[in-house]
All heavy atoms as atom14 arrays in JSON, in Angstrom:
{
  "sequence": "MAYKISDGCISCGTCAGACPMGAISEGDGKYEINADTCISCGACAGECPVGAISEE",
  "atom14_mask": [
    [1, 1, 1, 1, 1, 1, 1, 1, 0, 0, 0, 0, 0, 0],
    [1, 1, 1, 1, 1, 0, 0, 0, 0, 0, 0, 0, 0, 0],
    [1, 1, 1, 1, 1, 1, 1, 1, 1, 1, 1, 1, 0, 0],
    [1, 1, 1, 1, 1, 1, 1, 1, 1, 0, 0, 0, 0, 0],
    [1, 1, 1, 1, 1, 1, 1, 1, 0, 0, 0, 0, 0, 0],
    [1, 1, 1, 1, 1, 1, 0, 0, 0, 0, 0, 0, 0, 0],
    [1, 1, 1, 1, 1, 1, 1, 1, 0, 0, 0, 0, 0, 0],
    [1, 1, 1, 1, 0, 0, 0, 0, 0, 0, 0, 0, 0, 0],
    [1, 1, 1, 1, 1, 1, 0, 0, 0, 0, 0, 0, 0, 0],
    [1, 1, 1, 1, 1, 1, 1, 1, 0, 0, 0, 0, 0, 0],
    [1, 1, 1, 1, 1, 1, 0, 0, 0, 0, 0, 0, 0, 0],
    [1, 1, 1, 1, 1, 1, 0, 0, 0, 0, 0, 0, 0, 0],
    [1, 1, 1, 1, 0, 0, 0, 0, 0, 0, 0, 0, 0, 0],
    [1, 1, 1, 1, 1, 1, 1, 0, 0, 0, 0, 0, 0, 0],
    [1, 1, 1, 1, 1, 1, 0, 0, 0, 0, 0, 0, 0, 0],
    [1, 1, 1, 1, 1, 0, 0, 0, 0, 0, 0, 0, 0, 0],
    [1, 1, 1, 1, 0, 0, 0, 0, 0, 0, 0, 0, 0, 0],
    [1, 1, 1, 1, 1, 0, 0, 0, 0, 0, 0, 0, 0, 0],
    [1, 1, 1, 1, 1, 1, 0, 0, 0, 0, 0, 0, 0, 0],
    [1, 1, 1, 1, 1, 1, 1, 0, 0, 0, 0, 0, 0, 0],
    [1, 1, 1, 1, 1, 1, 1, 1, 0, 0, 0, 0, 0, 0],
    [1, 1, 1, 1, 0, 0, 0, 0, 0, 0, 0, 0, 0, 0],
    [1, 1, 1, 1, 1, 0, 0, 0, 0, 0, 0, 0, 0, 0],
    [1, 1, 1, 1, 1, 1, 1, 1, 0, 0, 0, 0, 0, 0],
    [1, 1, 1, 1, 1, 1, 0, 0, 0, 0, 0, 0, 0, 0],
    [1, 1, 1, 1, 1, 1, 1, 1, 1, 0, 0, 0, 0, 0],
    [1, 1, 1, 1, 0, 0, 0, 0, 0, 0, 0, 0, 0, 0],
    [1, 1, 1, 1, 1, 1, 1, 1, 0, 0, 0, 0, 0, 0],
    [1, 1, 1, 1, 0, 0, 0, 0, 0, 0, 0, 0, 0, 0],
    [1, 1, 1, 1, 1, 1, 1, 1, 1, 0, 0, 0, 0, 0],
    [1, 1, 1, 1, 1, 1, 1, 1, 1, 1, 1, 1, 0, 0],
    [1, 1, 1, 1, 1, 1, 1, 1, 1, 0, 0, 0, 0, 0],
    [1, 1, 1, 1, 1, 1, 1, 1, 0, 0, 0, 0, 0, 0],
    [1, 1, 1, 1, 1, 1, 1, 1, 0, 0, 0, 0, 0, 0],
    [1, 1, 1, 1, 1, 0, 0, 0, 0, 0, 0, 0, 0, 0],
    [1, 1, 1, 1, 1, 1, 1, 1, 0, 0, 0, 0, 0, 0],
    [1, 1, 1, 1, 1, 1, 1, 0, 0, 0, 0, 0, 0, 0],
    [1, 1, 1, 1, 1, 1, 0, 0, 0, 0, 0, 0, 0, 0],
    [1, 1, 1, 1, 1, 1, 1, 1, 0, 0, 0, 0, 0, 0],
    [1, 1, 1, 1, 1, 1, 0, 0, 0, 0, 0, 0, 0, 0],
    [1, 1, 1, 1, 1, 1, 0, 0, 0, 0, 0, 0, 0, 0],
    [1, 1, 1, 1, 0, 0, 0, 0, 0, 0, 0, 0, 0, 0],
    [1, 1, 1, 1, 1, 0, 0, 0, 0, 0, 0, 0, 0, 0],
    [1, 1, 1, 1, 1, 1, 0, 0, 0, 0, 0, 0, 0, 0],
    [1, 1, 1, 1, 1, 0, 0, 0, 0, 0, 0, 0, 0, 0],
    [1, 1, 1, 1, 0, 0, 0, 0, 0, 0, 0, 0, 0, 0],
    [1, 1, 1, 1, 1, 1, 1, 1, 1, 0, 0, 0, 0, 0],
    [1, 1, 1, 1, 1, 1, 0, 0, 0, 0, 0, 0, 0, 0],
    [1, 1, 1, 1, 1, 1, 1, 0, 0, 0, 0, 0, 0, 0],
    [1, 1, 1, 1, 1, 1, 1, 0, 0, 0, 0, 0, 0, 0],
    [1, 1, 1, 1, 0, 0, 0, 0, 0, 0, 0, 0, 0, 0],
    [1, 1, 1, 1, 1, 0, 0, 0, 0, 0, 0, 0, 0, 0],
    [1, 1, 1, 1, 1, 1, 1, 1, 0, 0, 0, 0, 0, 0],
    [1, 1, 1, 1, 1, 1, 0, 0, 0, 0, 0, 0, 0, 0],
    [1, 1, 1, 1, 1, 1, 1, 1, 1, 0, 0, 0, 0, 0],
    [1, 1, 1, 1, 1, 1, 1, 1, 1, 0, 0, 0, 0, 0]
  ],
  "atom14_positions": [
    [[-7.11, 4.96, 10.71], [-6.63, 3.58, 10.65], [-5.88, 3.43, 9.4], [-6.21, 3.77, 8.34], [-7.87, 2.7, 10.67], [-7.47, 1.17, 10.63], [-8.86, 0.12, 10.91], [-9.24, 0.43, 12.57], [0.0, 0.0, 0.0], [0.0, 0.0, 0.0], [0.0, 0.0, 0.0], [0.0, 0.0, 0.0], [0.0, 0.0, 0.0], [0.0, 0.0, 0.0]],
    [[-4.64, 2.82, 9.62], [-3.75, 2.66, 8.4], [-4.19, 1.56, 7.53], [-4.93, 0.65, 7.98], [-2.34, 2.44, 8.92], [0.0, 0.0, 0.0], [0.0, 0.0, 0.0], [0.0, 0.0, 0.0], [0.0, 0.0, 0.0], [0.0, 0.0, 0.0], [0.0, 0.0, 0.0], [0.0, 0.0, 0.0], [0.0, 0.0, 0.0], [0.0, 0.0, 0.0]],
    [[-3.72, 1.55, 6.34], [-3.98, 0.45, 5.33], [-2.85, -0.6, 5.55], [-1.76, -0.25, 5.99], [-4.06, 0.94, 3.97], [-5.44, 1.58, 3.65], [-5.83, 2.73, 4.31], [-6.29, 0.96, 2.82], [-7.07, 3.29, 3.99], [-7.53, 1.47, 2.58], [-7.95, 2.65, 3.06], [-9.18, 3.11, 2.8], [0.0, 0.0, 0.0], [0.0, 0.0, 0.0]],
    [[-3.14, -1.79, 5.07], [-2.14, -2.86, 5.03], [-2.11, -3.58, 3.68], [-3.1, -3.51, 2.92], [-2.3, -3.82, 6.09], [-3.61, -4.67, 5.99], [-3.79, -5.61, 7.08], [-5.05, -6.47, 6.94], [-5.29, -7.55, 7.77], [0.0, 0.0, 0.0], [0.0, 0.0, 0.0], [0.0, 0.0, 0.0], [0.0, 0.0, 0.0], [0.0, 0.0, 0.0]],
    [[-1.03, -4.13, 3.32], [-0.81, -4.91, 2.12], [-0.8, -6.33, 2.42], [0.01, -6.79, 3.14], [0.34, -4.36, 1.29], [0.32, -2.86, 0.92], [0.53, -5.14, -0.06], [1.44, -2.26, 0.31], [0.0, 0.0, 0.0], [0.0, 0.0, 0.0], [0.0, 0.0, 0.0], [0.0, 0.0, 0.0], [0.0, 0.0, 0.0], [0.0, 0.0, 0.0]],
    [[-1.66, -7.14, 1.71], [-1.74, -8.57, 2.0], [-0.65, -9.3, 1.23], [0.05, -8.77, 0.35], [-3.07, -9.18, 1.66], [-3.26, -9.21, 0.23], [0.0, 0.0, 0.0], [0.0, 0.0, 0.0], [0.0, 0.0, 0.0], [0.0, 0.0, 0.0], [0.0, 0.0, 0.0], [0.0, 0.0, 0.0], [0.0, 0.0, 0.0], [0.0, 0.0, 0.0]],
    [[-0.5, -10.58, 1.47], [0.43, -11.49, 0.73], [-0.03, -11.63, -0.75], [0.77, -12.21, -1.55], [0.51, -12.82, 1.4], [1.24, -12.74, 2.76], [1.97, -11.78, 2.97], [1.03, -13.75, 3.52], [0.0, 0.0, 0.0], [0.0, 0.0, 0.0], [0.0, 0.0, 0.0], [0.0, 0.0, 0.0], [0.0, 0.0, 0.0], [0.0, 0.0, 0.0]],
    [[-1.15, -11.18, -1.15], [-1.58, -11.19, -2.54], [-0.83, -10.13, -3.37], [-1.02, -10.1, -4.61], [0.0, 0.0, 0.0], [0.0, 0.0, 0.0], [0.0, 0.0, 0.0], [0.0, 0.0, 0.0], [0.0, 0.0, 0.0], [0.0, 0.0, 0.0], [0.0, 0.0, 0.0], [0.0, 0.0, 0.0], [0.0, 0.0, 0.0], [0.0, 0.0, 0.0]],
    [[-0.09, -9.27, -2.69], [0.73, -8.31, -3.44], [1.6, -8.92, -4.54], [2.31, -9.84, -4.36], [1.62, -7.53, -2.47], [2.71, -6.33, -3.17], [0.0, 0.0, 0.0], [0.0, 0.0, 0.0], [0.0, 0.0, 0.0], [0.0, 0.0, 0.0], [0.0, 0.0, 0.0], [0.0, 0.0, 0.0], [0.0, 0.0, 0.0], [0.0, 0.0, 0.0]],
    [[1.67, -8.27, -5.7], [2.49, -8.85, -6.81], [3.69, -7.92, -6.99], [4.36, -8.0, -8.04], [1.67, -9.04, -8.15], [1.02, -7.67, -8.57], [0.56, -9.99, -7.93], [0.39, -7.72, -9.99], [0.0, 0.0, 0.0], [0.0, 0.0, 0.0], [0.0, 0.0, 0.0], [0.0, 0.0, 0.0], [0.0, 0.0, 0.0], [0.0, 0.0, 0.0]],
    [[3.96, -7.03, -6.13], [5.07, -6.2, -6.15], [5.3, -5.34, -7.47], [6.35, -5.2, -8.03], [6.39, -6.91, -5.95], [6.38, -7.5, -4.67], [0.0, 0.0, 0.0], [0.0, 0.0, 0.0], [0.0, 0.0, 0.0], [0.0, 0.0, 0.0], [0.0, 0.0, 0.0], [0.0, 0.0, 0.0], [0.0, 0.0, 0.0], [0.0, 0.0, 0.0]],
    [[4.15, -4.84, -7.87], [4.22, -3.98, -9.22], [4.49, -2.51, -8.89], [4.93, -1.87, -9.79], [2.76, -4.07, -9.82], [1.45, -3.21, -8.96], [0.0, 0.0, 0.0], [0.0, 0.0, 0.0], [0.0, 0.0, 0.0], [0.0, 0.0, 0.0], [0.0, 0.0, 0.0], [0.0, 0.0, 0.0], [0.0, 0.0, 0.0], [0.0, 0.0, 0.0]],
    [[4.35, -2.1, -7.59], [4.72, -0.73, -7.28], [3.66, 0.31, -7.53], [4.01, 1.48, -7.26], [0.0, 0.0, 0.0], [0.0, 0.0, 0.0], [0.0, 0.0, 0.0], [0.0, 0.0, 0.0], [0.0, 0.0, 0.0], [0.0, 0.0, 0.0], [0.0, 0.0, 0.0], [0.0, 0.0, 0.0], [0.0, 0.0, 0.0], [0.0, 0.0, 0.0]],
    [[2.54, -0.13, -8.08], [1.54, 1.02, -8.44], [1.07, 1.68, -7.19], [0.97, 2.91, -7.29], [0.34, 0.22, -9.04], [0.74, -0.38, -10.22], [-0.72, 1.28, -9.53], [0.0, 0.0, 0.0], [0.0, 0.0, 0.0], [0.0, 0.0, 0.0], [0.0, 0.0, 0.0], [0.0, 0.0, 0.0], [0.0, 0.0, 0.0], [0.0, 0.0, 0.0]],
    [[0.94, 1.0, -6.09], [0.55, 1.66, -4.83], [1.5, 2.73, -4.38], [1.13, 3.82, -3.89], [0.35, 0.62, -3.75], [1.74, -0.41, -3.41], [0.0, 0.0, 0.0], [0.0, 0.0, 0.0], [0.0, 0.0, 0.0], [0.0, 0.0, 0.0], [0.0, 0.0, 0.0], [0.0, 0.0, 0.0], [0.0, 0.0, 0.0], [0.0, 0.0, 0.0]],
    [[2.83, 2.47, -4.46], [3.83, 3.42, -3.99], [3.69, 4.76, -4.77], [3.75, 5.82, -4.2], [5.24, 2.86, -4.16], [0.0, 0.0, 0.0], [0.0, 0.0, 0.0], [0.0, 0.0, 0.0], [0.0, 0.0, 0.0], [0.0, 0.0, 0.0], [0.0, 0.0, 0.0], [0.0, 0.0, 0.0], [0.0, 0.0, 0.0], [0.0, 0.0, 0.0]],
    [[3.43, 4.66, -6.06], [3.21, 5.83, -6.86], [2.06, 6.59, -6.55], [1.86, 7.77, -6.79], [0.0, 0.0, 0.0], [0.0, 0.0, 0.0], [0.0, 0.0, 0.0], [0.0, 0.0, 0.0], [0.0, 0.0, 0.0], [0.0, 0.0, 0.0], [0.0, 0.0, 0.0], [0.0, 0.0, 0.0], [0.0, 0.0, 0.0], [0.0, 0.0, 0.0]],
    [[1.0, 5.97, -6.01], [-0.28, 6.55, -5.69], [-0.36, 7.18, -4.41], [-1.17, 8.04, -4.13], [-1.38, 5.48, -5.84], [0.0, 0.0, 0.0], [0.0, 0.0, 0.0], [0.0, 0.0, 0.0], [0.0, 0.0, 0.0], [0.0, 0.0, 0.0], [0.0, 0.0, 0.0], [0.0, 0.0, 0.0], [0.0, 0.0, 0.0], [0.0, 0.0, 0.0]],
    [[0.62, 6.81, -3.55], [0.53, 7.31, -2.14], [1.03, 8.83, -2.1], [2.22, 9.04, -2.31], [1.51, 6.48, -1.14], [1.47, 7.04, 0.5], [0.0, 0.0, 0.0], [0.0, 0.0, 0.0], [0.0, 0.0, 0.0], [0.0, 0.0, 0.0], [0.0, 0.0, 0.0], [0.0, 0.0, 0.0], [0.0, 0.0, 0.0], [0.0, 0.0, 0.0]],
    [[0.2, 9.74, -1.63], [0.66, 11.19, -1.59], [1.59, 11.51, -0.39], [2.31, 12.45, -0.44], [-0.62, 11.91, -1.37], [-1.56, 10.89, -0.63], [-1.2, 9.56, -1.24], [0.0, 0.0, 0.0], [0.0, 0.0, 0.0], [0.0, 0.0, 0.0], [0.0, 0.0, 0.0], [0.0, 0.0, 0.0], [0.0, 0.0, 0.0], [0.0, 0.0, 0.0]],
    [[1.66, 10.45, 0.53], [2.61, 10.72, 1.72], [3.92, 9.94, 1.55], [4.82, 10.05, 2.37], [1.9, 10.23, 2.92], [0.67, 10.99, 3.3], [0.82, 12.74, 3.51], [1.82, 12.77, 4.86], [0.0, 0.0, 0.0], [0.0, 0.0, 0.0], [0.0, 0.0, 0.0], [0.0, 0.0, 0.0], [0.0, 0.0, 0.0], [0.0, 0.0, 0.0]],
    [[4.08, 9.12, 0.52], [5.3, 8.41, 0.37], [5.49, 7.33, 1.46], [6.61, 6.99, 1.85], [0.0, 0.0, 0.0], [0.0, 0.0, 0.0], [0.0, 0.0, 0.0], [0.0, 0.0, 0.0], [0.0, 0.0, 0.0], [0.0, 0.0, 0.0], [0.0, 0.0, 0.0], [0.0, 0.0, 0.0], [0.0, 0.0, 0.0], [0.0, 0.0, 0.0]],
    [[4.33, 6.8, 1.87], [4.39, 5.91, 3.09], [4.54, 4.38, 2.58], [4.64, 3.57, 3.41], [3.04, 5.98, 3.76], [0.0, 0.0, 0.0], [0.0, 0.0, 0.0], [0.0, 0.0, 0.0], [0.0, 0.0, 0.0], [0.0, 0.0, 0.0], [0.0, 0.0, 0.0], [0.0, 0.0, 0.0], [0.0, 0.0, 0.0], [0.0, 0.0, 0.0]],
    [[4.72, 4.16, 1.34], [4.76, 2.72, 0.77], [6.2, 2.53, 0.19], [6.6, 3.29, -0.66], [3.68, 2.46, -0.24], [2.3, 2.8, 0.35], [3.77, 1.03, -0.74], [1.09, 2.64, -0.61], [0.0, 0.0, 0.0], [0.0, 0.0, 0.0], [0.0, 0.0, 0.0], [0.0, 0.0, 0.0], [0.0, 0.0, 0.0], [0.0, 0.0, 0.0]],
    [[6.84, 1.38, 0.59], [8.08, 1.18, 0.05], [8.25, -0.43, -0.22], [7.34, -1.18, 0.34], [9.12, 1.47, 1.04], [8.99, 0.83, 2.27], [0.0, 0.0, 0.0], [0.0, 0.0, 0.0], [0.0, 0.0, 0.0], [0.0, 0.0, 0.0], [0.0, 0.0, 0.0], [0.0, 0.0, 0.0], [0.0, 0.0, 0.0], [0.0, 0.0, 0.0]],
    [[9.07, -0.75, -1.07], [9.31, -2.2, -1.31], [9.88, -2.89, -0.22], [10.94, -2.53, 0.39], [10.23, -2.3, -2.57], [10.23, -3.76, -3.06], [10.93, -3.72, -4.5], [11.59, -2.81, -5.0], [10.96, -4.85, -5.1], [0.0, 0.0, 0.0], [0.0, 0.0, 0.0], [0.0, 0.0, 0.0], [0.0, 0.0, 0.0], [0.0, 0.0, 0.0]],
    [[9.2, -3.98, 0.18], [9.63, -4.87, 1.35], [10.15, -6.16, 0.79], [10.53, -6.27, -0.4], [0.0, 0.0, 0.0], [0.0, 0.0, 0.0], [0.0, 0.0, 0.0], [0.0, 0.0, 0.0], [0.0, 0.0, 0.0], [0.0, 0.0, 0.0], [0.0, 0.0, 0.0], [0.0, 0.0, 0.0], [0.0, 0.0, 0.0], [0.0, 0.0, 0.0]],
    [[10.2, -7.14, 1.64], [10.75, -8.45, 1.3], [9.61, -9.33, 0.72], [8.76, -9.88, 1.41], [11.28, -9.2, 2.59], [12.01, -10.46, 2.25], [12.51, -10.62, 1.13], [12.03, -11.34, 3.15], [0.0, 0.0, 0.0], [0.0, 0.0, 0.0], [0.0, 0.0, 0.0], [0.0, 0.0, 0.0], [0.0, 0.0, 0.0], [0.0, 0.0, 0.0]],
    [[9.49, -9.29, -0.61], [8.5, -10.11, -1.31], [7.28, -9.4, -1.56], [6.34, -9.86, -2.35], [0.0, 0.0, 0.0], [0.0, 0.0, 0.0], [0.0, 0.0, 0.0], [0.0, 0.0, 0.0], [0.0, 0.0, 0.0], [0.0, 0.0, 0.0], [0.0, 0.0, 0.0], [0.0, 0.0, 0.0], [0.0, 0.0, 0.0], [0.0, 0.0, 0.0]],
    [[7.06, -8.2, -0.93], [5.77, -7.41, -1.22], [6.05, -5.99, -0.81], [7.05, -5.75, -0.01], [4.53, -7.94, -0.46], [4.59, -7.89, 0.95], [3.41, -8.42, 1.62], [3.37, -8.23, 3.13], [2.11, -8.66, 3.8], [0.0, 0.0, 0.0], [0.0, 0.0, 0.0], [0.0, 0.0, 0.0], [0.0, 0.0, 0.0], [0.0, 0.0, 0.0]],
    [[5.19, -5.07, -1.15], [5.29, -3.72, -0.65], [4.79, -3.57, 0.73], [3.94, -4.38, 1.11], [4.61, -2.74, -1.65], [5.48, -2.36, -2.75], [5.88, -3.31, -3.8], [6.05, -1.06, -2.89], [6.66, -2.93, -4.91], [6.9, -0.78, -3.94], [7.14, -1.65, -4.94], [8.05, -1.31, -5.92], [0.0, 0.0, 0.0], [0.0, 0.0, 0.0]],
    [[5.22, -2.61, 1.48], [4.79, -2.38, 2.81], [4.34, -0.92, 3.03], [4.9, -0.07, 2.46], [5.95, -2.7, 3.83], [6.39, -4.14, 3.73], [7.63, -4.46, 4.44], [8.28, -3.51, 4.98], [7.93, -5.7, 4.6], [0.0, 0.0, 0.0], [0.0, 0.0, 0.0], [0.0, 0.0, 0.0], [0.0, 0.0, 0.0], [0.0, 0.0, 0.0]],
    [[3.48, -0.71, 3.92], [2.94, 0.63, 4.31], [3.42, 0.99, 5.68], [3.14, 0.25, 6.61], [1.4, 0.66, 4.15], [0.91, 0.43, 2.78], [0.92, 2.11, 4.68], [-0.54, 0.24, 2.72], [0.0, 0.0, 0.0], [0.0, 0.0, 0.0], [0.0, 0.0, 0.0], [0.0, 0.0, 0.0], [0.0, 0.0, 0.0], [0.0, 0.0, 0.0]],
    [[4.03, 2.19, 5.8], [4.43, 2.72, 7.09], [3.25, 3.24, 7.75], [2.78, 4.27, 7.4], [5.53, 3.76, 6.92], [6.01, 4.29, 8.21], [5.34, 4.34, 9.23], [7.33, 4.76, 8.26], [0.0, 0.0, 0.0], [0.0, 0.0, 0.0], [0.0, 0.0, 0.0], [0.0, 0.0, 0.0], [0.0, 0.0, 0.0], [0.0, 0.0, 0.0]],
    [[2.75, 2.6, 8.83], [1.55, 2.99, 9.52], [1.63, 4.36, 10.15], [0.68, 4.97, 10.29], [1.12, 1.95, 10.48], [0.0, 0.0, 0.0], [0.0, 0.0, 0.0], [0.0, 0.0, 0.0], [0.0, 0.0, 0.0], [0.0, 0.0, 0.0], [0.0, 0.0, 0.0], [0.0, 0.0, 0.0], [0.0, 0.0, 0.0], [0.0, 0.0, 0.0]],
    [[2.81, 4.78, 10.5], [3.05, 6.05, 11.16], [2.93, 7.24, 10.13], [2.66, 8.28, 10.52], [4.43, 6.08, 11.86], [4.55, 5.14, 13.01], [3.47, 4.96, 13.67], [5.63, 4.82, 13.35], [0.0, 0.0, 0.0], [0.0, 0.0, 0.0], [0.0, 0.0, 0.0], [0.0, 0.0, 0.0], [0.0, 0.0, 0.0], [0.0, 0.0, 0.0]],
    [[3.12, 6.93, 8.94], [3.15, 7.91, 7.84], [1.79, 7.97, 7.09], [1.3, 8.93, 6.58], [4.24, 7.73, 6.78], [5.53, 7.59, 7.51], [4.37, 8.89, 5.87], [0.0, 0.0, 0.0], [0.0, 0.0, 0.0], [0.0, 0.0, 0.0], [0.0, 0.0, 0.0], [0.0, 0.0, 0.0], [0.0, 0.0, 0.0], [0.0, 0.0, 0.0]],
    [[1.1, 6.72, 6.99], [-0.11, 6.57, 6.36], [-1.23, 7.53, 6.87], [-1.46, 7.66, 8.06], [-0.58, 5.25, 6.36], [-2.15, 4.8, 5.6], [0.0, 0.0, 0.0], [0.0, 0.0, 0.0], [0.0, 0.0, 0.0], [0.0, 0.0, 0.0], [0.0, 0.0, 0.0], [0.0, 0.0, 0.0], [0.0, 0.0, 0.0], [0.0, 0.0, 0.0]],
    [[-1.96, 8.23, 5.91], [-3.06, 9.09, 6.37], [-4.42, 8.53, 6.12], [-5.45, 9.11, 6.25], [-2.98, 10.47, 5.76], [-3.07, 10.45, 4.28], [-1.67, 11.17, 6.28], [-3.14, 11.73, 3.46], [0.0, 0.0, 0.0], [0.0, 0.0, 0.0], [0.0, 0.0, 0.0], [0.0, 0.0, 0.0], [0.0, 0.0, 0.0], [0.0, 0.0, 0.0]],
    [[-4.46, 7.3, 5.78], [-5.68, 6.44, 5.51], [-6.52, 7.07, 4.41], [-7.77, 7.03, 4.58], [-6.42, 6.24, 6.82], [-5.7, 5.51, 7.81], [0.0, 0.0, 0.0], [0.0, 0.0, 0.0], [0.0, 0.0, 0.0], [0.0, 0.0, 0.0], [0.0, 0.0, 0.0], [0.0, 0.0, 0.0], [0.0, 0.0, 0.0], [0.0, 0.0, 0.0]],
    [[-5.91, 7.64, 3.32], [-6.7, 8.24, 2.33], [-7.29, 7.21, 1.38], [-8.27, 7.53, 0.63], [-5.85, 9.22, 1.54], [-4.47, 8.51, 0.51], [0.0, 0.0, 0.0], [0.0, 0.0, 0.0], [0.0, 0.0, 0.0], [0.0, 0.0, 0.0], [0.0, 0.0, 0.0], [0.0, 0.0, 0.0], [0.0, 0.0, 0.0], [0.0, 0.0, 0.0]],
    [[-6.64, 5.98, 1.24], [-7.19, 4.94, 0.36], [-6.81, 5.06, -1.07], [-7.21, 4.22, -1.86], [0.0, 0.0, 0.0], [0.0, 0.0, 0.0], [0.0, 0.0, 0.0], [0.0, 0.0, 0.0], [0.0, 0.0, 0.0], [0.0, 0.0, 0.0], [0.0, 0.0, 0.0], [0.0, 0.0, 0.0], [0.0, 0.0, 0.0], [0.0, 0.0, 0.0]],
    [[-5.88, 5.97, -1.37], [-5.44, 6.14, -2.74], [-4.73, 4.87, -3.26], [-4.96, 4.44, -4.39], [-4.53, 7.32, -2.83], [0.0, 0.0, 0.0], [0.0, 0.0, 0.0], [0.0, 0.0, 0.0], [0.0, 0.0, 0.0], [0.0, 0.0, 0.0], [0.0, 0.0, 0.0], [0.0, 0.0, 0.0], [0.0, 0.0, 0.0], [0.0, 0.0, 0.0]],
    [[-3.98, 4.26, -2.52], [-3.26, 3.0, -2.71], [-4.2, 1.83, -3.1], [-4.05, 1.15, -4.07], [-2.3, 2.63, -1.65], [-3.01, 2.4, -0.05], [0.0, 0.0, 0.0], [0.0, 0.0, 0.0], [0.0, 0.0, 0.0], [0.0, 0.0, 0.0], [0.0, 0.0, 0.0], [0.0, 0.0, 0.0], [0.0, 0.0, 0.0], [0.0, 0.0, 0.0]],
    [[-5.27, 1.69, -2.11], [-6.2, 0.63, -2.42], [-6.93, 0.73, -3.72], [-7.25, -0.27, -4.34], [-7.19, 0.67, -1.17], [0.0, 0.0, 0.0], [0.0, 0.0, 0.0], [0.0, 0.0, 0.0], [0.0, 0.0, 0.0], [0.0, 0.0, 0.0], [0.0, 0.0, 0.0], [0.0, 0.0, 0.0], [0.0, 0.0, 0.0], [0.0, 0.0, 0.0]],
    [[-7.23, 1.98, -4.03], [-7.88, 2.23, -5.34], [-7.07, 2.01, -6.53], [-7.63, 1.67, -7.69], [0.0, 0.0, 0.0], [0.0, 0.0, 0.0], [0.0, 0.0, 0.0], [0.0, 0.0, 0.0], [0.0, 0.0, 0.0], [0.0, 0.0, 0.0], [0.0, 0.0, 0.0], [0.0, 0.0, 0.0], [0.0, 0.0, 0.0], [0.0, 0.0, 0.0]],
    [[-5.78, 1.95, -6.47], [-4.87, 1.72, -7.54], [-4.44, 0.26, -7.64], [-3.9, -0.15, -8.71], [-3.73, 2.74, -7.4], [-4.03, 4.11, -7.72], [-4.53, 4.43, -9.07], [-4.06, 3.87, -10.03], [-5.44, 5.2, -9.15], [0.0, 0.0, 0.0], [0.0, 0.0, 0.0], [0.0, 0.0, 0.0], [0.0, 0.0, 0.0], [0.0, 0.0, 0.0]],
    [[-4.47, -0.48, -6.63], [-3.95, -1.83, -6.62], [-4.77, -2.72, -7.62], [-5.9, -2.93, -7.46], [-4.05, -2.45, -5.26], [-3.28, -4.13, -5.08], [0.0, 0.0, 0.0], [0.0, 0.0, 0.0], [0.0, 0.0, 0.0], [0.0, 0.0, 0.0], [0.0, 0.0, 0.0], [0.0, 0.0, 0.0], [0.0, 0.0, 0.0], [0.0, 0.0, 0.0]],
    [[-4.0, -3.25, -8.59], [-4.69, -4.05, -9.68], [-5.1, -5.43, -9.19], [-5.95, -6.05, -9.78], [-3.56, -4.25, -10.65], [-2.32, -4.18, -9.97], [-2.49, -3.11, -8.88], [0.0, 0.0, 0.0], [0.0, 0.0, 0.0], [0.0, 0.0, 0.0], [0.0, 0.0, 0.0], [0.0, 0.0, 0.0], [0.0, 0.0, 0.0], [0.0, 0.0, 0.0]],
    [[-4.63, -5.94, -8.0], [-5.1, -7.2, -7.5], [-5.84, -7.15, -6.23], [-6.17, -8.12, -5.62], [-3.83, -8.12, -7.35], [-3.2, -8.46, -8.75], [-2.84, -7.62, -6.35], [0.0, 0.0, 0.0], [0.0, 0.0, 0.0], [0.0, 0.0, 0.0], [0.0, 0.0, 0.0], [0.0, 0.0, 0.0], [0.0, 0.0, 0.0], [0.0, 0.0, 0.0]],
    [[-6.22, -5.95, -5.73], [-6.98, -5.78, -4.5], [-6.31, -6.29, -3.3], [-6.97, -6.79, -2.41], [0.0, 0.0, 0.0], [0.0, 0.0, 0.0], [0.0, 0.0, 0.0], [0.0, 0.0, 0.0], [0.0, 0.0, 0.0], [0.0, 0.0, 0.0], [0.0, 0.0, 0.0], [0.0, 0.0, 0.0], [0.0, 0.0, 0.0], [0.0, 0.0, 0.0]],
    [[-5.05, -6.09, -3.22], [-4.21, -6.58, -2.08], [-4.1, -5.63, -0.88], [-3.5, -5.87, 0.09], [-2.85, -7.0, -2.58], [0.0, 0.0, 0.0], [0.0, 0.0, 0.0], [0.0, 0.0, 0.0], [0.0, 0.0, 0.0], [0.0, 0.0, 0.0], [0.0, 0.0, 0.0], [0.0, 0.0, 0.0], [0.0, 0.0, 0.0], [0.0, 0.0, 0.0]],
    [[-4.75, -4.46, -0.98], [-4.63, -3.45, 0.0], [-6.03, -3.15, 0.64], [-7.02, -2.95, 0.0], [-4.05, -2.13, -0.53], [-2.8, -2.38, -1.2], [-4.0, -1.03, 0.52], [-2.21, -1.18, -1.94], [0.0, 0.0, 0.0], [0.0, 0.0, 0.0], [0.0, 0.0, 0.0], [0.0, 0.0, 0.0], [0.0, 0.0, 0.0], [0.0, 0.0, 0.0]],
    [[-6.02, -3.23, 2.0], [-7.27, -3.02, 2.8], [-6.93, -2.26, 4.09], [-5.76, -2.16, 4.48], [-7.96, -4.32, 3.12], [-7.11, -5.11, 3.86], [0.0, 0.0, 0.0], [0.0, 0.0, 0.0], [0.0, 0.0, 0.0], [0.0, 0.0, 0.0], [0.0, 0.0, 0.0], [0.0, 0.0, 0.0], [0.0, 0.0, 0.0], [0.0, 0.0, 0.0]],
    [[-8.01, -1.84, 4.75], [-7.83, -1.09, 6.03], [-7.44, -2.2, 7.1], [-7.95, -3.36, 7.06], [-9.09, -0.45, 6.48], [-9.42, 0.88, 5.63], [-10.59, 1.62, 6.13], [-11.66, 1.23, 5.73], [-10.42, 2.54, 6.92], [0.0, 0.0, 0.0], [0.0, 0.0, 0.0], [0.0, 0.0, 0.0], [0.0, 0.0, 0.0], [0.0, 0.0, 0.0]],
    [[-6.65, -1.75, 8.01], [-6.33, -2.69, 9.18], [-7.45, -2.78, 10.06], [-8.23, -1.92, 10.26], [-5.1, -2.11, 9.86], [-3.83, -2.48, 9.24], [-2.56, -2.15, 10.18], [-2.47, -1.08, 10.7], [-1.82, -3.09, 10.31], [0.0, 0.0, 0.0], [0.0, 0.0, 0.0], [0.0, 0.0, 0.0], [0.0, 0.0, 0.0], [0.0, 0.0, 0.0]]
  ]
}
């Protein structure tokens, strides 16, 4: 199951750097996770300083 980024995202980019698959990119107003590329490792969720990332 892929992870998702909520509207609580502050667009800091920490999650993108933590993703081993490069599945996270800057979107319109927040970062977005490509569900087809995400391997559900949770690395991004562990790095998010505001807890804006959770499992779908």
